[in-house]
C-alpha positions as CSV (number, residue, x, y, z in Angstrom):
1,M,-13.5,47.9,-32.0
2,A,-14.3,50.1,-35.0
3,A,-16.8,48.6,-37.4
4,R,-15.2,47.7,-40.7
5,Y,-17.4,46.8,-43.7
6,L,-17.5,46.7,-47.5
7,I,-20.7,46.9,-49.5
8,L,-20.6,45.7,-53.2
9,L,-23.3,46.9,-55.6
10,S,-24.3,46.0,-59.2
11,R,-22.0,43.5,-61.0
12,L,-19.5,43.4,-58.3
13,A,-22.0,41.7,-56.1
14,E,-23.0,39.2,-58.8
15,R,-19.5,37.8,-59.5
16,P,-18.5,34.9,-57.0
17,D,-15.0,35.1,-58.2
18,V,-14.6,38.7,-57.3
19,K,-16.3,38.3,-53.9
20,S,-14.0,35.3,-53.2
21,R,-10.9,37.2,-54.0
22,I,-11.9,40.3,-51.9
23,T,-12.8,38.0,-49.0
24,R,-9.5,36.5,-49.2
25,L,-7.6,39.8,-49.5
26,T,-9.5,41.6,-46.8
27,G,-10.2,38.9,-44.3
28,M,-13.9,39.9,-44.3
29,R,-16.8,37.6,-44.2
30,S,-20.2,37.7,-46.0
31,A,-22.8,39.2,-43.8
32,F,-25.7,39.9,-46.3
33,E,-26.5,38.7,-49.8
34,G,-29.2,40.2,-52.0
35,H,-30.0,41.0,-55.7
36,H,-27.2,43.1,-57.0
37,I,-25.9,43.7,-53.4
38,S,-23.3,42.0,-51.2
39,V,-22.3,43.2,-47.6
40,L,-18.9,42.0,-46.2
41,T,-17.8,42.8,-42.7
42,G,-15.1,42.3,-40.1
43,S,-15.5,39.7,-37.5
44,D,-16.4,42.2,-34.7
45,C,-18.8,44.3,-36.7
46,P,-22.2,44.6,-35.1
47,L,-25.1,43.9,-37.4
48,T,-29.0,44.1,-37.3
49,A,-30.9,42.4,-40.0
50,R,-34.5,43.0,-41.2
51,R,-37.0,40.2,-40.5
52,D,-37.8,39.8,-44.1
53,D,-34.1,39.4,-45.2
54,R,-34.2,42.4,-47.5
55,G,-31.8,44.6,-45.7
56,I,-29.3,44.9,-42.9
57,V,-27.9,47.7,-40.6
58,V,-24.1,47.7,-40.1
59,G,-23.3,49.2,-36.8
60,T,-25.4,49.9,-33.7
61,I,-28.9,51.2,-33.6
62,F,-31.1,52.3,-30.7
63,D,-34.7,53.1,-30.0
64,K,-35.3,56.9,-29.7
65,A,-37.9,56.5,-26.9
66,T,-36.1,54.0,-24.6
67,F,-32.4,54.3,-25.7
68,R,-32.3,50.5,-25.8
69,P,-30.4,48.6,-28.5
70,L,-32.7,47.4,-31.3
71,E,-32.7,43.9,-32.7
72,S,-34.1,42.5,-35.9
73,A,-37.5,41.9,-34.4
74,A,-37.9,45.5,-33.9
75,L,-37.4,46.6,-37.6
76,P,-40.5,46.5,-39.7
77,A,-40.8,43.9,-42.4
78,D,-42.5,44.0,-45.8
79,E,-42.3,47.7,-46.0
80,P,-41.3,49.8,-49.1
81,L,-37.6,50.8,-49.2
82,G,-38.4,54.5,-48.4
83,C,-40.4,53.5,-45.4
84,I,-37.6,51.6,-43.9
85,Q,-35.2,54.5,-44.1
86,S,-37.8,56.8,-42.7
87,Y,-38.5,54.5,-39.8
88,L,-34.7,54.5,-39.0
89,I,-34.6,58.3,-39.1
90,E,-37.8,59.0,-37.1
91,K,-37.9,56.1,-34.6
92,C,-34.1,55.1,-34.2
93,W,-30.7,56.5,-33.9
94,G,-27.2,55.2,-33.6
95,R,-23.9,54.8,-35.4
96,Y,-24.8,52.9,-38.5
97,V,-24.9,52.5,-42.3
98,S,-28.3,50.9,-43.4
99,V,-28.7,48.8,-46.5
100,A,-32.3,48.1,-47.7
101,Q,-33.6,46.5,-51.0
102,D,-37.1,46.9,-52.3
103,A,-39.2,44.1,-53.9
104,D,-38.3,45.6,-57.4
105,G,-34.6,45.3,-56.7
106,T,-34.0,49.0,-55.9
107,V,-31.2,49.4,-53.3
108,S,-30.6,52.2,-50.8
109,V,-27.6,52.7,-48.7
110,M,-28.0,55.4,-45.9
111,R,-25.6,56.9,-43.5
112,D,-27.0,57.9,-40.1
113,P,-27.2,61.7,-39.4
114,S,-24.5,61.7,-36.7
115,G,-21.8,60.4,-39.1
116,G,-20.5,58.1,-36.3
117,L,-19.8,55.4,-38.8
118,P,-17.8,56.5,-41.9
119,A,-18.9,55.7,-45.3
120,Y,-16.9,56.2,-48.6
121,H,-18.3,55.6,-52.1
122,L,-16.1,54.3,-55.0
123,H,-17.3,54.2,-58.5
124,V,-15.6,51.3,-60.4
125,G,-16.4,51.4,-64.0
126,G,-20.2,50.9,-64.0
127,D,-20.2,49.3,-60.5
128,H,-20.1,50.8,-57.1
129,A,-18.7,50.0,-53.6
130,I,-19.1,51.6,-50.2
131,A,-16.7,51.1,-47.3
132,S,-15.9,52.2,-43.9
133,D,-12.4,53.4,-45.0
134,V,-10.3,53.9,-48.0
135,E,-7.7,51.3,-46.9
136,T,-10.5,48.6,-47.4
137,F,-10.9,49.6,-51.1
138,V,-7.1,49.3,-51.6
139,A,-6.8,46.0,-49.7
140,A,-9.7,44.7,-51.8
141,G,-7.9,45.6,-55.0
142,L,-10.6,48.0,-56.1
143,L,-8.7,51.2,-55.8
144,R,-5.2,52.5,-56.8
145,A,-5.1,55.7,-54.9
146,E,-4.3,58.8,-56.9
147,V,-4.2,62.3,-55.3
148,D,-6.8,64.9,-56.5
149,W,-4.5,68.0,-55.9
150,D,-7.2,70.4,-57.1
151,N,-9.6,69.2,-54.6
152,I,-7.1,69.7,-51.9
153,G,-6.8,73.3,-53.0
154,F,-10.6,73.6,-52.8
155,Q,-10.7,72.3,-49.3
156,F,-8.1,74.7,-48.1
157,R,-9.8,77.6,-49.8
158,F,-13.2,76.8,-48.4
159,P,-12.5,75.3,-45.1
160,N,-16.2,75.3,-43.8
161,Q,-17.6,73.4,-46.7
162,R,-18.4,69.8,-46.2
163,S,-18.1,68.5,-49.7
164,P,-18.6,64.7,-50.6
165,A,-15.6,64.9,-52.8
166,T,-12.4,63.7,-51.2
167,A,-8.6,64.3,-52.0
168,L,-8.4,60.9,-53.8
169,K,-9.8,60.6,-57.3
170,G,-12.8,58.5,-57.6
171,V,-13.6,58.4,-53.9
172,R,-16.5,60.3,-52.5
173,E,-17.9,60.5,-49.0
174,L,-21.5,59.6,-48.3
175,L,-22.3,62.5,-46.1
176,P,-24.2,62.0,-42.8
177,G,-27.9,61.9,-43.2
178,F,-27.7,61.2,-46.9
179,G,-28.1,57.9,-49.0
180,L,-27.4,56.5,-52.4
181,V,-30.3,54.9,-54.2
182,L,-29.4,52.4,-56.9
183,D,-32.1,51.6,-59.5
184,G,-30.8,49.4,-62.3
185,S,-27.7,51.0,-63.6
186,D,-28.6,54.6,-62.3
187,I,-27.4,55.8,-58.9
188,A,-28.5,59.0,-57.2
189,E,-27.8,60.8,-53.9
190,K,-30.8,61.4,-51.7
191,P,-31.2,63.4,-48.5
192,Y,-33.0,61.5,-45.7
193,W,-32.4,64.0,-42.7
194,S,-31.9,67.7,-42.4
195,P,-31.1,69.8,-39.2
196,W,-33.4,72.5,-40.6
197,D,-36.4,70.3,-39.8
198,Y,-35.8,70.6,-36.1
199,I,-35.5,74.4,-35.5
200,G,-39.2,74.9,-34.6
201,S,-40.2,78.5,-33.9
202,P,-42.1,78.1,-30.6
203,S,-40.4,79.4,-27.6
204,V,-38.9,76.8,-25.3
205,N,-38.3,77.2,-21.6
206,V,-35.4,74.9,-20.5
207,T,-36.1,75.1,-16.8
208,G,-38.3,72.5,-15.1
209,D,-39.5,69.6,-17.2
210,V,-37.7,70.8,-20.4
211,G,-34.4,71.0,-18.7
212,E,-34.9,67.5,-17.3
213,R,-35.7,66.2,-20.8
214,L,-32.5,67.8,-22.2
215,R,-30.5,66.0,-19.5
216,R,-32.4,62.7,-19.9
217,T,-31.7,62.8,-23.8
218,V,-28.0,63.6,-23.3
219,D,-27.5,61.0,-20.6
220,G,-29.5,58.4,-22.5
221,C,-27.4,58.7,-25.7
222,I,-24.1,58.7,-23.8
223,Q,-24.9,55.7,-21.7
224,A,-26.5,53.7,-24.6
225,L,-23.4,54.2,-26.7
226,A,-21.3,52.9,-23.8
227,I,-23.3,49.7,-23.2
228,P,-21.5,47.4,-25.6
229,K,-18.0,48.9,-25.4
230,G,-16.4,47.2,-22.4
231,R,-13.6,49.2,-20.8
232,M,-13.4,52.8,-22.0
233,L,-11.4,56.0,-21.7
234,V,-13.1,59.4,-21.6
235,G,-11.3,62.6,-22.4
236,V,-11.6,65.0,-19.4
237,S,-10.5,68.6,-20.0
238,G,-12.3,70.1,-17.0
239,G,-14.6,71.9,-19.3
240,L,-18.4,71.5,-19.5
241,D,-18.7,69.2,-22.4
242,S,-16.3,66.5,-21.3
243,S,-17.6,66.7,-17.8
244,I,-21.1,66.0,-18.9
245,I,-19.9,62.8,-20.7
246,A,-17.7,61.6,-17.8
247,S,-20.6,62.2,-15.3
248,A,-23.1,60.5,-17.4
249,L,-20.9,57.4,-17.9
250,V,-20.2,57.1,-14.2
251,R,-23.9,57.6,-13.3
252,G,-24.6,54.8,-15.9
253,H,-22.4,52.4,-14.0
254,C,-19.9,52.2,-16.9
255,Q,-16.8,52.6,-14.8
256,P,-14.6,54.5,-17.4
257,D,-11.1,55.8,-16.9
258,G,-10.5,59.5,-17.4
259,V,-7.6,60.9,-19.4
260,T,-6.3,64.5,-19.6
261,V,-3.2,65.8,-21.5
262,A,-1.4,69.1,-20.7
263,T,1.2,71.4,-22.2
264,D,4.2,73.0,-20.6
265,H,2.5,76.4,-21.5
266,P,0.1,77.2,-18.6
267,A,-2.8,78.0,-21.1
268,G,-2.8,74.3,-22.0
269,D,-2.7,72.8,-18.5
270,E,-6.2,72.0,-17.4
271,R,-5.2,69.2,-15.0
272,G,-6.4,71.0,-11.8
273,F,-9.9,71.4,-13.3
274,A,-9.8,67.8,-14.5
275,R,-8.8,66.4,-11.1
276,E,-11.6,68.3,-9.4
277,M,-14.1,67.0,-11.8
278,C,-13.0,63.4,-11.5
279,A,-12.9,63.7,-7.7
280,A,-16.5,64.8,-7.7
281,V,-17.8,61.8,-9.7
282,G,-15.3,59.2,-8.6
283,L,-13.3,58.8,-11.8
284,P,-9.7,57.5,-12.0
285,L,-7.7,59.9,-14.1
286,H,-4.6,59.3,-16.3
287,E,-2.4,62.4,-16.9
288,A,0.2,63.0,-19.5
289,K,2.0,65.8,-21.3
290,L,2.1,66.4,-25.0
291,S,5.6,65.7,-26.3
292,I,7.3,67.2,-29.3
293,D,9.0,63.9,-29.8
294,H,5.6,62.4,-30.9
295,V,5.2,64.9,-33.8
296,D,6.6,64.4,-37.3
297,L,5.6,67.2,-39.7
298,R,6.5,65.0,-42.6
299,R,3.6,62.6,-42.0
300,P,-0.2,63.3,-42.0
301,S,-2.0,63.7,-38.7
302,A,-5.1,62.0,-40.1
303,P,-3.5,59.2,-42.3
304,S,-6.8,57.2,-42.6
305,I,-9.0,60.2,-43.7
306,P,-8.8,61.0,-47.4
307,R,-8.7,64.7,-47.1
308,P,-6.3,67.3,-45.5
309,I,-7.3,67.6,-41.9
310,G,-5.8,67.4,-38.4
311,E,-3.3,69.6,-36.6
312,P,0.2,68.0,-36.2
313,F,0.2,68.3,-32.4
314,L,-2.7,65.8,-32.3
315,Q,-0.2,63.1,-33.2
316,S,1.0,63.3,-29.6
317,F,-2.4,63.0,-28.1
318,D,-3.3,60.0,-30.3
319,R,-0.1,58.3,-29.3
320,I,-0.8,58.9,-25.6
321,V,-4.3,57.6,-25.6
322,R,-3.4,54.5,-27.6
323,E,-0.6,53.5,-25.2
324,I,-2.9,54.0,-22.2
325,A,-5.6,51.9,-24.0
326,R,-3.1,49.2,-24.7
327,D,-1.8,49.1,-21.2
328,E,-5.2,49.1,-19.5
329,R,-6.9,47.0,-22.2
330,I,-9.3,49.6,-23.1
331,D,-11.5,49.4,-26.4
332,S,-13.0,52.8,-26.9
333,L,-12.4,56.6,-26.3
334,F,-15.2,58.9,-25.5
335,R,-14.7,62.6,-26.4
336,G,-16.7,65.8,-26.3
337,N,-16.0,66.7,-30.0
338,G,-18.7,69.1,-31.4
339,G,-20.1,70.0,-27.9
340,D,-19.7,73.6,-28.4
341,A,-21.6,73.7,-31.6
342,V,-24.4,71.3,-30.4
343,F,-24.8,73.3,-27.2
344,C,-24.9,76.5,-29.2
345,F,-21.8,78.4,-27.9
346,M,-23.0,81.8,-29.0
347,Q,-21.4,85.1,-27.9
348,N,-23.0,87.8,-30.1
349,A,-26.2,89.7,-30.6
350,S,-28.1,87.1,-32.6
351,P,-30.3,85.8,-29.7
352,I,-31.8,89.4,-29.5
353,V,-32.7,89.3,-33.2
354,D,-34.1,85.8,-32.9
355,R,-36.3,86.6,-29.9
356,L,-37.6,89.8,-31.5
357,A,-38.6,87.8,-34.7
358,A,-40.3,85.2,-32.5
359,E,-42.1,87.3,-29.9
360,G,-42.0,90.9,-31.2
361,L,-41.6,93.7,-28.7
362,H,-42.4,91.5,-25.6
363,P,-41.0,92.6,-22.3
364,A,-38.9,89.5,-22.2
365,I,-36.7,90.9,-25.0
366,W,-35.0,93.3,-22.4
367,R,-34.0,90.2,-20.4
368,T,-32.2,88.8,-23.4
369,I,-30.6,92.2,-24.1
370,R,-29.2,92.2,-20.6
371,D,-28.0,88.6,-21.0
372,V,-26.1,89.5,-24.2
373,C,-24.6,92.6,-22.4
374,K,-23.3,90.5,-19.6
375,L,-22.2,87.7,-21.9
376,T,-20.2,89.9,-24.2
377,E,-19.1,92.4,-21.5
378,S,-20.5,95.2,-23.7
379,S,-22.5,98.3,-23.2
380,L,-26.2,98.6,-23.9
381,G,-25.6,100.8,-26.9
382,A,-22.9,98.6,-28.4
383,V,-25.2,95.5,-28.1
384,L,-28.2,97.3,-29.7
385,R,-26.1,98.5,-32.6
386,A,-24.7,95.0,-33.1
387,A,-28.2,93.5,-33.1
388,L,-29.5,96.1,-35.6
389,K,-26.5,95.4,-37.8
390,R,-27.1,91.6,-37.7
391,A,-30.8,92.1,-38.3
392,C,-30.1,94.2,-41.4
393,A,-27.4,92.0,-42.8
394,G,-29.7,89.2,-43.8
395,P,-28.9,85.4,-43.9
396,R,-25.4,84.4,-44.2
397,S,-23.7,81.1,-44.9
398,S,-20.5,80.0,-43.2
399,G,-19.8,77.8,-46.3
400,D,-19.1,81.0,-48.3
401,H,-16.2,81.8,-46.1
402,R,-13.0,81.8,-48.3
403,D,-9.4,81.5,-47.0
404,N,-6.9,82.3,-49.7
405,R,-3.8,82.5,-47.4
406,F,-0.8,80.6,-48.6
407,L,-2.6,79.3,-51.8
408,A,-1.8,79.9,-55.5
409,S,-4.3,82.0,-57.2
410,E,-5.8,79.2,-59.3
411,A,-5.7,76.5,-56.5
412,G,-9.1,74.8,-56.0
413,F,-11.2,76.9,-58.4
414,S,-11.8,74.1,-60.9
415,S,-13.3,71.9,-58.1
416,A,-16.6,73.8,-58.3
417,Y,-19.0,72.6,-55.6
418,P,-22.5,74.0,-55.2
419,G,-22.2,73.8,-51.4
420,H,-23.6,71.5,-48.8
421,P,-27.4,72.0,-48.9
422,W,-27.5,72.3,-45.1
423,L,-25.3,75.4,-45.3
424,A,-27.6,77.2,-47.8
425,T,-29.2,80.2,-46.2
426,R,-33.0,80.4,-45.6
427,R,-34.5,83.9,-45.4
428,A,-37.4,82.9,-43.0
429,V,-34.9,81.7,-40.4
430,P,-33.4,84.2,-37.8
431,P,-29.6,84.5,-37.7
432,G,-29.0,82.6,-34.3
433,R,-31.0,79.5,-35.4
434,A,-29.4,79.5,-38.8
435,A,-25.9,79.7,-37.2
436,H,-26.7,76.8,-34.8
437,V,-27.6,74.7,-37.8
438,Q,-24.4,75.6,-39.7
439,W,-22.2,74.9,-36.7
440,V,-23.8,71.4,-36.3
441,V,-22.9,70.7,-40.0
442,R,-19.3,72.0,-39.7
443,V,-18.4,69.9,-36.6
444,Q,-19.4,66.6,-38.3
445,R,-15.8,66.4,-39.5
446,F,-14.7,65.7,-36.0
447,A,-16.8,62.5,-35.5
448,E,-14.3,60.2,-37.2
449,G,-11.4,61.5,-35.2
450,Y,-8.0,62.1,-36.9
451,A,-6.1,58.8,-36.5
452,P,-8.7,56.0,-36.0
453,S,-7.3,52.8,-34.8
454,A,-8.7,49.3,-35.2
455,S,-8.1,48.7,-31.5
456,L,-9.4,52.0,-30.1
457,E,-12.8,53.2,-31.4
458,L,-13.5,57.0,-31.1
459,I,-17.0,57.8,-30.0
460,C,-18.4,61.4,-30.0
461,P,-21.7,61.0,-28.1
462,L,-22.7,64.7,-28.1
463,Q,-23.1,64.5,-31.9
464,A,-25.8,61.7,-31.4
465,Q,-28.9,62.4,-33.5
466,P,-31.4,62.8,-30.6
467,I,-29.1,65.2,-28.8
468,V,-28.7,67.3,-32.0
469,E,-32.4,67.3,-32.8
470,H,-33.3,68.3,-29.2
471,C,-30.8,71.1,-28.9
472,L,-31.7,72.6,-32.3
473,G,-35.3,73.0,-31.0
474,I,-34.1,75.2,-28.1
475,P,-34.1,78.9,-29.1
476,S,-30.8,80.8,-29.1
477,W,-31.9,83.2,-26.4
478,E,-32.2,80.3,-23.9
479,W,-28.5,79.3,-24.6
480,V,-27.3,82.7,-23.3
481,A,-29.9,83.1,-20.5
482,G,-28.3,84.6,-17.4
483,G,-25.4,86.0,-19.5
484,I,-23.4,82.7,-19.6
485,N,-22.7,80.5,-22.7
486,R,-24.4,77.1,-23.1
487,S,-26.8,78.2,-20.3
488,A,-29.5,75.7,-21.3
489,V,-27.3,72.6,-20.7
490,R,-25.7,74.2,-17.6
491,R,-29.1,74.5,-15.9
492,A,-30.0,70.9,-17.0
493,Y,-26.9,69.6,-15.1
494,A,-27.0,72.1,-12.2
495,D,-27.5,69.5,-9.6
496,V,-25.1,66.9,-11.2
497,L,-21.8,68.7,-12.0
498,P,-19.5,70.5,-9.6
499,A,-20.1,74.2,-9.2
500,A,-16.6,75.1,-10.4
501,T,-17.4,73.2,-13.7
502,L,-20.7,74.9,-14.1
503,K,-19.3,78.3,-13.7
504,R,-16.4,77.9,-16.2
505,T,-17.0,79.9,-19.3
506,V,-13.6,79.8,-20.9
507,K,-10.7,77.4,-20.8
508,G,-7.3,76.6,-22.4
509,G,-6.6,74.0,-25.0
510,P,-3.9,71.9,-26.6
511,E,-3.2,74.7,-29.1
512,A,-0.9,76.1,-26.3
513,F,1.5,73.3,-27.3
514,L,2.4,75.3,-30.2
515,H,3.5,78.2,-28.1
516,R,6.2,76.5,-26.2
517,P,9.5,78.3,-26.7
518,A,12.4,76.3,-28.2
519,G,14.9,75.0,-25.7
520,R,12.2,74.6,-23.0
521,I,11.0,71.1,-24.0
522,S,10.6,69.4,-20.7
523,R,10.4,65.7,-20.5
524,G,10.5,65.2,-16.7
525,G,9.1,61.7,-16.7
526,Q,6.2,62.7,-19.0
527,G,7.9,62.2,-22.4
528,N,9.5,59.2,-23.8
529,V,11.1,56.4,-21.7
530,D,12.4,53.6,-23.9
531,G,10.2,54.7,-26.6
532,R,7.0,54.8,-24.6
533,T,4.9,57.5,-23.1
534,T,4.7,57.5,-19.3
535,C,1.8,59.1,-17.4
536,A,0.5,59.4,-13.9
537,K,-2.9,58.1,-12.8
538,W,-5.0,59.8,-10.2
539,H,-7.4,57.9,-8.0
540,P,-10.2,59.7,-6.2
541,R,-10.7,58.7,-2.6
542,P,-13.9,57.2,-1.4
543,R,-16.8,59.7,-1.1
544,C,-16.3,60.1,2.6
545,C,-12.7,61.4,2.0
546,R,-13.2,63.6,-1.1
547,A,-12.7,66.8,0.8
548,L,-9.1,65.7,1.5
549,P,-6.2,66.1,-1.0
550,F,-5.6,63.4,-3.8
551,L,-3.1,60.7,-3.4
552,R,-1.0,60.5,-6.5
553,R,0.2,57.1,-7.6
554,A,2.4,57.0,-10.7
555,G,1.9,54.0,-12.9
556,T,-0.6,52.2,-10.8
557,R,-3.9,50.5,-11.8
558,Q,-7.2,50.5,-10.2
């Protein structure tokens, strides 16, 4: 179940009549009371309290060293507010929002760096509230939603910027890794974590022990997030990222179900690869096709997120997985969102520039040059010219990218935003490492999903803090070693994943759903039957029979 919470600050927390009314309207219960602070949560929301009763963590937290869930006894007591938040960043990780109060009454609310648990900030007169979703503000009677059209224009014009402003007036997002510090009547935003702190300059060799540490970190995060979730679905596309998640869940004895969706267009049909992967790890697989009947262009694809986001065809995917989850009594969906960015899917000459900056004219630079030639299928001359051009170009920020298509000339310009601090360029950082950081920032918008459901929680484990920190420390040239993208993680999982999965460098996607010609909409048992989506479920045979063809059983359960 998705964690639902509401944090009241300042005078809102001091008025029993207000809290009583909000509790009645939202159905929430009081989880923590302090000076100028009140935390209300849903009945299924996981909580971890400090031993000195001066704070609480909403959501789940784990120990970085052991990947085990943390309880209140593990959190330090009688420490200054800043020390508590630093402790969580340095020693812990998870999907949480932490609330801490100092002895002098100062309050800090911090969102974890992965952004796995949403956090929206509402300024109500001189008071403040923070919630897991905007609907909670509305249900509590704190917000009468009003669209900020100019901010919508800004987000369309600068699609790569991660602004705390939303498309609703008065509502801001508390960005991952940031906190709000309330001191009396003053409130300020404070950064607690930055990806730039993890792009160390030393060369890293991902073979041997380092490759093992990468796999141990990725497996540990995936399996830890699955522990309290009961039955789960895992999206399986047959590609590298989803295969890593599925494999880790199975090896962690979590017994998930796989799900893959296909399009009528061959470019969006990955079922063959998904079946092969599921057969290798012993994972039952649900199959379905995207249906045009599920898509309504008149409604938003991300109705719970207060900003314009989400492709319309994802309405079909969301409906399919919700129906499978309902029929199979499944509580959570694991997906590989953000994996390309975290595992540094890079196909340009930046690794050459990075290695030259780190090691100078070391003979190993020629190995990286050959790797880039093979990766990009380019000649030596073309690669060297591209590397020289990239080196001379200087630092660039993806946040500066502007898309003016289909917009009125004045749209979005009055919503001036200085830019996400993590997207600001740094001259001392080579281009490959800088791009890796900026990609990690941009994919955080996928952590919440598009259509979150109270009964089906979306979990994107590859965006977990320890995985991101570890991967940022691996140089860009290790990610293209051997002339194959995401090489470091492929080598780390070389003895775990099927060879066919490890060798795949490109694959199709659901965007092919948009290419289907009119008049060729095929339902064939995969579309709507009495208003429901029907799908097939594949069951891998026992290990001794995996070389034999699959048996297809439509509509069966394991």
